[in-house]
Backbone as numpy.savetxt, mean C-alpha at the origin, in Angstrom:
# Nx Ny Nz CAx CAy CAz Cx Cy Cz
4.50 20.14 -17.93 4.52 18.72 -18.18 3.24 18.30 -18.90
3.33 17.37 -19.81 2.12 16.89 -20.48 1.31 16.02 -19.54
0.01 15.98 -19.78 -0.88 15.14 -18.99 -1.05 13.82 -19.71
-1.32 12.79 -18.96 -1.53 11.46 -19.53 -2.91 10.96 -19.16
-3.50 10.19 -20.05 -4.80 9.62 -19.77 -4.66 8.40 -18.87
-5.62 8.22 -17.99 -5.64 7.04 -17.15 -6.74 6.12 -17.65
-6.86 4.96 -17.03 -7.88 3.99 -17.43 -9.29 4.56 -17.25
-9.46 5.49 -16.34 -10.78 6.06 -16.10 -11.07 7.24 -17.00
-10.12 7.60 -17.84 -10.32 8.72 -18.74 -9.88 10.05 -18.17
-9.60 10.11 -16.89 -9.13 11.35 -16.27 -7.66 11.55 -16.64
-7.21 12.77 -16.55 -5.80 13.02 -16.84 -5.04 13.22 -15.54
-3.80 12.79 -15.55 -2.94 12.97 -14.40 -1.69 13.71 -14.84
-1.18 14.52 -13.96 0.05 15.26 -14.27 1.23 14.34 -14.11
2.20 14.53 -14.93 3.45 13.78 -14.85 4.57 14.75 -14.51
5.58 14.27 -13.83 6.74 15.11 -13.58 7.98 14.23 -13.62
9.03 14.82 -14.02 10.31 14.12 -14.09 10.85 13.90 -12.68
11.42 12.73 -12.46 12.08 12.43 -11.19 13.42 11.78 -11.49
14.30 11.86 -10.56 15.60 11.21 -10.70 15.60 9.92 -9.90
16.01 8.85 -10.56 16.15 7.56 -9.90 17.58 7.08 -10.09
18.09 6.40 -9.12 19.38 5.76 -9.26 19.12 4.27 -9.39
19.41 3.73 -10.57 19.14 2.33 -10.86 20.40 1.65 -11.35
20.45 0.35 -11.16 21.57 -0.45 -11.63 21.64 -0.36 -13.15
22.79 0.07 -13.64 22.98 0.31 -15.08 22.74 -0.96 -15.90
23.25 -2.07 -15.44 23.06 -3.33 -16.16 21.60 -3.75 -16.21
20.92 -3.54 -15.09 19.50 -3.88 -15.03 18.68 -3.01 -15.97
19.00 -1.73 -16.04 18.32 -0.83 -16.96 18.54 -1.28 -18.40
19.77 -1.64 -18.73 20.07 -2.11 -20.09 19.27 -3.36 -20.42
19.19 -4.28 -19.47 18.39 -5.49 -19.70 16.92 -5.16 -19.86
16.41 -4.27 -19.02 14.99 -3.90 -19.08 14.64 -3.27 -20.42
15.57 -2.48 -20.96 15.31 -1.82 -22.24 15.16 -2.81 -23.39
15.67 -4.02 -23.21 15.46 -5.04 -24.26 14.04 -5.58 -24.24
13.32 -5.36 -23.16 11.96 -5.86 -23.02 10.89 -4.78 -23.20
11.28 -3.52 -23.12 10.30 -2.44 -23.22 10.88 -1.28 -24.02
10.02 -0.66 -24.80 10.47 0.52 -25.54 10.17 1.79 -24.75
9.43 1.67 -23.64 9.08 2.81 -22.82 9.35 2.47 -21.36
10.58 2.67 -20.94 10.98 2.31 -19.58 10.20 3.11 -18.54
9.90 4.37 -18.84 9.14 5.20 -17.90 7.76 4.62 -17.66
7.08 4.23 -18.72 5.73 3.66 -18.57 5.78 2.33 -17.83
6.81 1.54 -18.11 6.95 0.26 -17.42 7.20 0.48 -15.93
8.08 1.40 -15.61 8.36 1.69 -14.21 7.12 2.25 -13.50
6.38 3.11 -14.20 5.16 3.66 -13.61 4.14 2.56 -13.33
3.98 1.62 -14.27 3.05 0.52 -14.07 3.48 -0.35 -12.89
4.77 -0.64 -12.81 5.28 -1.43 -11.69 5.11 -0.71 -10.36
5.37 0.60 -10.36 5.20 1.39 -9.14 3.74 1.45 -8.72
2.85 1.60 -9.69 1.41 1.62 -9.40 0.97 0.29 -8.79
1.47 -0.81 -9.33 1.14 -2.13 -8.78 1.68 -2.28 -7.36
2.89 -1.79 -7.13 3.48 -1.86 -5.80 2.67 -1.05 -4.79
2.29 0.17 -5.18 1.50 1.02 -4.28 0.16 0.36 -3.98
-0.50 -0.18 -4.99 -1.79 -0.85 -4.79 -1.64 -2.03 -3.84
-0.56 -2.79 -3.99 -0.33 -3.94 -3.11 -0.07 -3.48 -1.68
0.69 -2.42 -1.51 0.96 -1.90 -0.17 -0.31 -1.38 0.49
-1.16 -0.71 -0.30 -2.43 -0.23 0.23 -3.31 -1.40 0.65
-3.34 -2.46 -0.15 -4.13 -3.64 0.18 -3.60 -4.31 1.43
-2.29 -4.37 1.57 -1.68 -4.96 2.76 -2.04 -4.15 4.00
-1.96 -2.83 3.88 -2.31 -1.96 5.00 -3.79 -2.13 5.39
-4.65 -2.20 4.39 -6.08 -2.39 4.64 -6.33 -3.73 5.33
-5.67 -4.78 4.87 -5.84 -6.10 5.47 -5.38 -6.10 6.93
-4.26 -5.44 7.21 -3.78 -5.34 8.60 -4.76 -4.57 9.47
-5.32 -3.49 8.93 -6.27 -2.70 9.70 -7.54 -3.50 9.97
-8.00 -4.25 8.95 -9.19 -5.08 9.15 -8.93 -6.17 10.18
-7.73 -6.74 10.17 -7.37 -7.75 11.16 -7.33 -7.13 12.56
-6.74 -5.97 12.69 -6.68 -5.29 13.98 -8.09 -4.94 14.47
-8.94 -4.48 13.57 -10.33 -4.16 13.95 -11.06 -5.41 14.44
-10.84 -6.54 13.74 -11.48 -7.79 14.13 -10.99 -8.26 15.50
-9.69 -8.18 15.71 -9.12 -8.57 17.01 -9.68 -7.68 18.11
-9.76 -6.40 17.85 -10.30 -5.47 18.84 -11.76 -5.78 19.17
-12.54 -6.07 18.15 -13.95 -6.42 18.38 -14.06 -7.70 19.20
-13.22 -8.70 18.88 -13.23 -9.95 19.65 -12.83 -9.71 21.10
-11.80 -8.90 21.31 -11.36 -8.62 22.67 -12.45 -7.86 23.44
-13.09 -6.92 22.78 -14.17 -6.19 23.43 -15.32 -7.11 23.80
-15.61 -8.09 22.95 -16.67 -9.06 23.25 -16.29 -9.91 24.46
-15.04 -10.35 24.54 -14.59 -11.12 25.69 -14.67 -10.26 26.95
-14.24 -9.02 26.85 -14.28 -8.13 28.00 -15.71 -7.89 28.46
-16.63 -7.73 27.52 -18.04 -7.52 27.87 -18.64 -8.76 28.52
-18.20 -9.94 28.09 -18.77 -11.19 28.61 -18.20 -11.56 29.98
-16.90 -11.40 30.18 -16.29 -11.89 31.42 -15.59 -10.80 32.22
-15.51 -9.62 31.67 -14.84 -8.54 32.38 -13.34 -8.65 32.25
-12.65 -7.89 33.06 -11.20 -7.85 33.01 -10.62 -8.41 34.30
-9.53 -9.12 34.21 -8.83 -9.62 35.38 -8.49 -8.48 36.31
-8.14 -7.34 35.78 -7.72 -6.20 36.58 -8.90 -5.59 37.36
-10.13 -5.86 36.96 -11.28 -5.29 37.67 -11.28 -5.68 39.14
-10.82 -6.90 39.44 -10.81 -7.39 40.83 -9.77 -6.67 41.68
-8.81 -6.06 41.03 -7.68 -5.48 41.76 -7.66 -3.96 41.71
-8.73 -3.36 41.30 -8.79 -1.90 41.21 -8.87 -1.30 42.61
-8.02 -0.34 42.91 -7.99 0.26 44.23 -8.75 1.59 44.26
-9.33 1.98 43.14 -10.04 3.26 43.10 -11.46 3.14 43.56
């Protein structure tokens, strides 16, 4: 497979994949782009970046909630501490 240049100048390997797409939609898309593969790759890259950002935001939110809960626990303890039988 030929390599393609990226925005950073590095090369990435490309490989053929099979996709099942709506025939009418593909025909419409071809009226807007002369390189459907490049368009799909750009859209997929944007989707992956958005999903990664969403995952990072969720993790940061979970970390923040955990830190807040730990602060509350350190300040006032746990309700269960009064009922520990050990």
